[in-house]
N, C-alpha and C positions, 0 to 999 in steps of 0.2 A: 782294344785301342780306342783312344779318344780321337774324334775328328777335330781338326783345327777349324775354328769359326773364321770365315773370311772377314777381313777388315771392312766395316761399313763404308768407309771412304772409297775403297777400291771398287765396291759394288755400285757406287753412285757415279763413278768416273765417266762411264759412257754417256749418261744423261747430261752431265755437266759439259762434256765435250760437244754433244749435239747442240746444246743451248748456245755455246760459244760460236759454233759454226753458223747457226741460224742468225745470231746477232750480227756477225760480220758480213754475211752474204745477203741477208734480207732486210733486217731492221735498220741497220746503220745507213745503207745506201738510200732507203726510202726516206729516212729523216733528212738526209742531205738534199734530196730532190725537193721535199716539201719546203725546206728552208729557202732554197733557191727560188722556188715558185712564189713564196710569200714575199721575198725581197723584190722580185720582178713586179708583182702586183702593187707594191708600195711605191714603185718608181714610175708607174704609168703616168703619162702626161699628154696634154692636148697635142694632136698632130701625129701621134704614134699610129702606125698601121699594125693591126693585130688580127689574129685568127681566134675565134671562140672555140670552145670544146665541141660545139655543134657543127663547126666547119664554116661559119659565116665570116667572110672577110670584110674589113671595114677600117675606117679611120676614126680615132677618138676626137670628139668635138668638145666634150666637157667631162671633167672628172669631179666626182663628189666623194664623200667619205666611203660609202659602201657600193655605190653604183657609178656608171659612166654612160655617156651618150655616145652612140656609135653611128656614124654616117656610113650607110652601106650602098647608097646610090644617090643621085640627084633628088633632093626633096624627100628622101627616105632616111629617117633616123629612128633608132630604137634605143631604149634604155635597158641596160642589163647589169647584173651584179658583177663586181670585179672578179669574183671567184669563177665566173664562166669564161674568163680569158684563158686560152690555151697557151699561146706564145706570141711574142712580138715578131713581126716579119722583119727580115734584115734587108 
């Protein structure tokens, strides 16, 4: 008797399903967070209180194209890249 060969699409179905699950559980949410973070960085303005990725709290005193000046204490200012901003304090 001849054995029936399985359909190649049926044998690829588990791999396709795994990719779909990874896309909706890992890739898509990460892209959404990245988009929200990029939008937040573009909306930074003077006077915003922020926390950097390194845990430094401060207030923005000047915003440039790729950097900003952060006042962390009286007479203490640092310049850092916008990408180092973790979030805006509420």
